[in-house]
C-alpha positions, 0 to 999 in steps of 0.5 A: 031937476028938469035939467037932470031929466033931460040928461037922463032922456038924452042918455037913454036912447044911446044906451038902447042903441048900444044895447041893440048893437051889442045884441046884434054883435052877439048874434053875429058872433054866435052865427060865426061860432056855430058855422065854425063848429059845424065845419069842425064837426065835418072835418072830424067826421071826414078824418074819422072815415079816412083811416078805414079807406087808408087801411084798406089800401094799405092792406091791398098794397101789402098783398101785392108786395108779398106776391111781388116777393113770391110770398104767395102762400102768405098772400092767400091768408091776407086775401082771406083777411082782406075779404073778411074785413072789406069784401071782395072785388075783381082786383082782389079775385085776380090776386087770389087766382094768381096766388092759387096758380103760384102755389100749385093749386091748378084747379081752383086757380083755373076756376078763379081765372075763368070767373074773371073772363067777363070782368074788367080783369079779363085780359089778366085772366087770359094771361094767367090761363095761358101761363098755366097751360104753358106750365102743363105743356099745353103750348097750343092752348097757352099760345091761344090764351096769350094771344087773347090776352094781348088782343084785350090789352095790346100794350101789356108788355108782360103778356107780349113777352110771355106770348113770344116766349111760349112761341119759342118753346113751341118751336115757332120762333119766327112767330115770336119776333113781333111780340118780343120786339113790341114788348121791348119797345113798350118796356125797354127797361124790363129785364125779363123782356130783355132776356126773352129778346136776347134768347130770341136773338141767339135762337135766330143766329144773332148771338153777337147782337144778343151779347151787345143787348145784354151788355148794354142793359147790364144783364148779370153774368150769371143770367147771361150764362143761363140764357146761353144754356137755355138757348142751347137746350132749345136748339138741341131739343127735339120736342118742347117738353124737353125744355119745359117739363110737364107737371102731372097732377100728382107732382109736387110743384117744382121750386123752379117752374121753368126758365121764366120763373128763375129769370123773374127772380134773378132779374127782378129790379130793385123797385117793386113791380106794378099792379100785376107781374106775369106768372111764369 
């Protein structure tokens, strides 16, 4: 009997210790499981929030793609939908201004650009105002707006190229040399920049160099012919308006708003342009 009690007493502490260890182990396992559960919830919440961010960016990219493909009317509808879902921003306001300009809605386009002059899109707004002025035959105003755009964004090859082109249209070809060469050196693969510089070379009597440039950069034959014809028109014209006709308020928007729009369409590279492309 005594021996049995001694065995019981000897076993009991072992059972107590084992039970305590099991309890500690269970608590530790529970803490780990709880931590894992909290991490899983946090991950699920992050994943739930991600689609909204992605959808916003996808929609914005789609609007840019539509404008790159000259689908400006459709882009306006999508801008309305985007702002309804996500609110507006200076970037979206600039896309709207560009679309208004390219759909012939000059007054609202100008108002939209001017609202951006104190924003981080001021350079792009000046660019847009300059191109609108050029379309209306207001070349002095166009050149001033484009100069301001270049001052705000001196590395913008599109603005430099458009400034050079506006100077050529205004019969100020000598002044076009610097911005056109700057544009070429900043964006040597930009076909619109190549076309502008080729036109400049022809106008300044260096047709051979212009042909070499167009051949080296694989400018399509049809576009080369168009550049030659435009150079001839500009050389023969007595006034700039014969080159770039003025559209009055009652005119329907022309399907081809001058040489720049046609070139941009025919020379568009296979890849889509970046954030902002210039508006002829």
